[in-house]
N, C-alpha and C positions, 0 to 999 in steps of 0.2 A: 357636069360642071359648066361653068360660065366663062366665056372668053373675054379677054380685055377688049376685043373688037366690039362686042355687044355692050360693054360698059359705056362706050361712046354715045349710045342711044339715050342714056339717062341725062336729063338736062342739068347744066351746071347749077341752075337755080334750085332744082330739086335736091341736089346734093348739098348745096349751101343751107337750105331749109332744114334738112335732116341734121347736118353737123351743128349748126348754130343752135337749134332747139335742144339737141341732146346735151350740149355743154351745160345747160341749166339743171340737168337732172342729177339727183343723188340716189345712190343705191340704198335699199333698206328692205329687201325682200327676205322672206324666211329662208334659212339655209336648208339645203337638201344634200343628201349623200347618195350619189347615183353610181351604181356599179356597172361595169362593162358587160355588154352582151356578147356571148361567144368569144370572150376575151382570152388572150394568152397572158394577160396580166393577172395578178392575184386579186381577189374580189374587192378589196378596199384600197387598191393602189391609186385610183384616180377619183377625185371628188370634184363635183361641180356644185357650186352654191350661188345663191343670190341671182338666179337667172331671171332677167326681166327685159321688157321692151316698153317703149313709151307709147301710150295711146295717141293715135293720130286721126285727123279728119278722114272720112271715107274717100275723099278725092286724091289723097296722097298715095302714089303708086309704090313707094319703097319705104322701108323702115330699117331699124337697127336693133340688135339685141346685145345684151351685156351680161356678164357673169364672172365668177372667179373659178379658175381651174387649179387644183392642187395635185401635185405629183407626190404621193406618199411612198413611192418605190425607191429602190436603190439604183435605178437606171433611168436614163433620159427617156422621155416620152415625146413622140413627134406627132403633132396634129397635122394632118394632110388635107382635110376637107370637111365640109359641113353641108347638111341639107336640113330642110324644115318642111313641115306639112302646111305652112301658111304662105309660102312664097314659091314662085316658079324657079328662082335661082337664089342660092345662098352662098356667100363667099366670106372668107376670112379677110378682114381689111385692117388697115392701120391709118389713122389720121396723123398728119404731120404738117409742119409749117414749111413753106417753100417761098422764099423771097417775100416774107410778110403775109402770105396768103395761106389759108387752110387748104390742104389737098389730101387726097386719099390714094392708097395703093393697095393692090391685091397682094396677099401673102400666100405663097405656094405651100409653105410649111412653117410650123412654129414649134421650136424645141422647148420643152419644159424640163429643166434639169432636175435631178433627184432631190427630193425633199424641198422643192421650191414651188412657188405659185405664180400665176400670171392673172392679172385682173383686166378683163375687157370692160372698158368704161368710156363714157363720152370724151372725145378729144384724144383717144388712144386706140388700142385694139378694139375691134367690134366685129360682129357678124352683120354683114349687109344683107337685108332681106329684099330682094328685087322682084317686082312683079307680084305684089301681094294678091293672093287669091280671095281674101276677104279683109275688111278693115281691121286694124289693131284697135280694138275697143276695150275701154277700161273694164277690168274684171275678167277679161277673156284669158284664155290660155292656149298655147300651141306647143308643139314638140320640135326640138332640134336634135339632130343626130350628128355626132362628130366621128370622123374616120381617122384612125391611127395608122401609122406606117406598117404596123405588124398585121394589119387586116382587121383588127378588132374595131368595135364601134361602141360609142357611149351615147345614150339617149337621155335627155332631160326635159322636163316640162319648163315652160317659160311663162311667167305671169305678165300680163299687160296692165300697166299702171299709168295714172295721170302724172304729168310732170308737176313738181311742186311749184308754187307761186314764187315770184322773186323774193317776197318777204320771208317765206318759209325757207327758201334756199340760203338766204343770208344768215339764218340762225344756225345752219349746220356747220359753219366755219369757225 
């Protein structure tokens, strides 16, 4: 895992670039249904869809990933951690406004209530990918694994896409 002390090493400018650029992105990836590995959940209790990350220039050391997580079960599911094969450290984060400025905070755990979903999207919940091992290049793909409080793990592929242009983004609203 990654400590908040280490988070201080990430420049404020780097965080601003990631946050501001990700606000312009819309989701449109192909949906996937990913089952848990060695799970105590029933096979189709958890669904991860539309997993994507924005393509970034090779000099950018950190990125973010987005997706929708659906709990199809009759009990709450608690997400307690995340890892990826593309970053040294991955963390569950939430963007929020603090005194008119965008800020981020680490989330220790996230509860997804029965028959509910949570969308990780720019400007809200996301997975911070810190210390990228290789650039997030358009057309690329990497894997993220989510740890649940019951010890089970869910793994999903994540597609890397270009951000839409301002003109294209305006047509999605």
